[in-house]
Structure formats: structure tokens, C-alpha cells
C-alpha positions in Angstrom: -79.4 52.7 -15.8 -79.9 52.7 -12.0 -79.3 55.7 -9.8 -76.2 55.5 -7.6 -76.5 57.2 -4.2 -72.8 57.7 -3.9 -72.5 59.2 -7.4 -75.5 61.5 -6.6 -74.0 62.7 -3.3 -70.6 63.3 -4.9 -72.1 65.3 -7.8 -74.2 67.4 -5.4 -71.2 68.1 -3.2 -69.2 69.1 -6.2 -72.0 71.4 -7.4 -72.3 73.1 -4.0 -68.6 73.7 -3.9 -68.7 75.3 -7.4 -71.7 77.3 -6.3 -69.8 78.7 -3.4 -67.1 79.8 -5.8 -69.6 82.6 -6.6 -69.1 84.0 -3.1 -65.4 83.7 -3.4 -65.4 85.5 -6.8 -67.6 88.3 -5.2 -65.1 88.7 -2.4 -62.0 88.7 -4.4 -63.4 91.1 -7.1 -64.8 93.5 -4.5 -61.4 93.4 -2.8 -59.6 94.4 -6.0 -61.9 97.3 -6.8 -62.7 100.6 -5.2 -64.8 100.3 -2.1 -67.6 102.4 -3.8 -68.1 99.6 -6.3 -68.3 96.7 -3.8 -72.1 96.5 -3.9 -72.1 96.6 -7.7 -69.6 93.8 -7.9 -71.4 91.6 -5.4 -74.7 92.2 -7.1 -73.2 91.2 -10.5 -72.0 87.9 -9.0 -75.4 87.2 -7.4 -77.3 88.0 -10.7 -74.9 85.7 -12.6 -76.5 82.8 -10.7 -80.1 84.2 -10.7 -80.5 85.2 -14.3 -78.0 82.7 -15.6 -79.9 79.8 -14.0 -83.1 80.8 -15.6 -81.5 81.3 -19.0 -79.7 77.9 -18.6 -83.0 76.1 -17.7 -84.9 77.5 -20.6 -82.3 77.5 -23.3 -78.8 76.5 -22.3 -79.2 73.0 -21.2 -81.1 72.0 -24.3 -78.3 73.5 -26.5 -75.6 71.8 -24.5 -77.0 68.3 -24.0 -79.9 67.9 -26.3 -79.6 65.6 -29.3 -78.9 67.7 -32.4 -76.0 68.2 -34.8 -72.3 68.8 -34.4 -72.9 72.5 -33.4 -75.8 72.5 -31.0 -78.5 70.4 -29.3 -82.1 70.7 -30.3 -84.1 69.2 -27.4 -84.7 69.5 -23.7 -85.6 73.3 -23.9 -87.2 74.4 -20.7 -86.3 71.0 -19.4 -89.2 69.4 -21.5 -88.8 65.7 -22.2 -85.9 65.1 -19.8 -85.3 61.6 -18.7 -85.5 60.9 -15.0 -81.9 59.6 -14.8 -78.8 61.0 -16.4 -76.1 58.3 -16.3 -76.1 57.2 -12.7 -77.6 60.3 -11.1 -81.0 62.0 -11.1 -81.3 64.4 -14.0 -81.8 67.4 -11.7 -78.6 66.7 -9.9 -76.7 66.6 -13.2 -78.5 69.8 -14.3 -77.5 71.6 -11.1 -73.9 70.6 -11.5 -73.9 71.9 -15.1 -75.8 75.0 -14.3 -73.3 76.2 -11.6 -70.5 75.8 -14.1 -72.4 77.9 -16.6 -72.8 80.7 -14.0 -69.1 80.3 -13.1 -68.1 81.0 -16.8 -70.1 84.2 -16.6 -68.6 85.2 -13.3 -65.0 84.8 -14.6 -65.8 87.7 -16.9 -67.2 89.8 -14.0 -63.8 90.2 -12.5 -62.2 91.2 -15.9 -64.8 93.9 -16.5 -65.1 95.1 -12.9 -65.6 98.9 -12.8 -65.6 99.0 -16.6 -69.2 98.2 -17.6 -72.7 99.4 -16.9 -74.8 97.1 -14.7 -77.6 96.6 -17.2 -75.1 95.7 -20.0 -73.4 93.2 -17.8 -76.7 91.5 -16.9 -77.6 91.1 -20.5 -74.1 89.7 -21.2 -74.5 87.2 -18.3 -77.8 85.9 -19.7 -76.3 85.6 -23.2 -73.2 83.7 -22.0 -75.2 81.2 -19.9 -78.0 80.7 -22.4 -76.0 80.6 -25.6 -72.2 80.9 -25.6 -71.2 78.5 -22.9 -73.8 75.8 -24.0 -72.6 75.9 -27.6 -69.0 75.2 -26.5 -70.2 72.7 -24.0 -72.1 70.8 -26.7 -69.0 70.7 -28.9 -67.1 69.0 -26.1 -69.6 67.0 -24.0 -72.9 67.0 -26.0 -71.6 65.0 -29.0 -70.4 68.0 -31.0 -67.6 68.4 -33.4 -64.8 68.6 -30.9 -65.7 65.4 -29.2 -66.0 63.7 -32.6 -62.4 64.7 -33.2 -61.3 63.1 -29.9 -61.1 66.2 -27.7 -61.5 65.4 -24.0 -62.1 67.9 -21.3 -62.7 65.7 -18.2 -63.0 68.3 -15.5 -64.3 71.2 -17.6 -61.4 73.6 -17.1 -60.9 74.1 -20.9 -64.6 74.9 -21.6 -65.3 77.0 -18.5 -62.1 79.0 -18.6 -61.9 79.4 -22.4 -65.4 80.7 -22.5 -64.9 82.9 -19.5 -61.7 84.2 -20.9 
């Protein structure tokens, strides 16, 4: 399929808007917590994107969109063997869009556990959710998994992102 410039621009704008949600979450969470914890909250939100992106590149995207079985994908780990075009957009634009949603699913949890977890434990959790938990559920819905086989449709991602984050 040929790359559509309009589709690519739209996907990148949407990805950037979702990425900026990280800043919004950081502000709202630090506003709801004691001022002594503001730096901790903001750092958690930053590291969701940093470590989550790395985990999603090496493991998560392959589980979510690689060909496999009804439970998980089994290719594209560390982005190896990726096609140049994904639908009507460059693969890297599609990847960026998916990656920021994986980080957002982790950040939803950040607000729920604010002031209740140790920093190191949260970072480990963030890596696990972006590398494994979110991609497994994403594969079930968008990667050809068992939910999509049963006719489940989550067009905008709210069910997957919020149910995993919740």
C-alpha cells in the first residue's frame, strides 16, 4: 500500500497530543499530592515514557502486532523485520502512535499509586506494563487475538488503555 501524507500527518499529530498527556498527568498528579512528593510524581511520569518506550521497542510492539497466535505476537521484537509501511503510514509513525498509548496506560496507574509506592518498584512496574501487560491485551484486540476473533472492536483504544491502566 502507498503512504498517505495526510494519514501520516494526522497520526503524528494524534501521537504528539497523546504524548503531551504525560505532562498533563504529571501536573494533575502533583497537584493532588503533597508538595514534598511533586518531584517524585513528575519523575515517575517522565520515566514512564523513557523506560516504557525502550521496553515497548524491544518487546511490546512484537507481542502486540507481530504475527502469532490468539494470545500474543511472535515477531518484530526489537523492531526486526518490520515492513516500511504499516497500512497507509510509515511504520515508525504507527509505532510512535502505539508507543505513546502504552506509556499512557502506565501513567494512569501512576496517579492511583501516588505517594503509595517506592520509586524503584514503580519503575519496574512501568517496564512490565509497557513491555508485557498492555501489549498482550492490545494483541487480543488489534493484533488478531482472541477478542478480535469474537468480533470485539475498540476503535479509539479507550477500552484497552483504560482497562489495562485501571
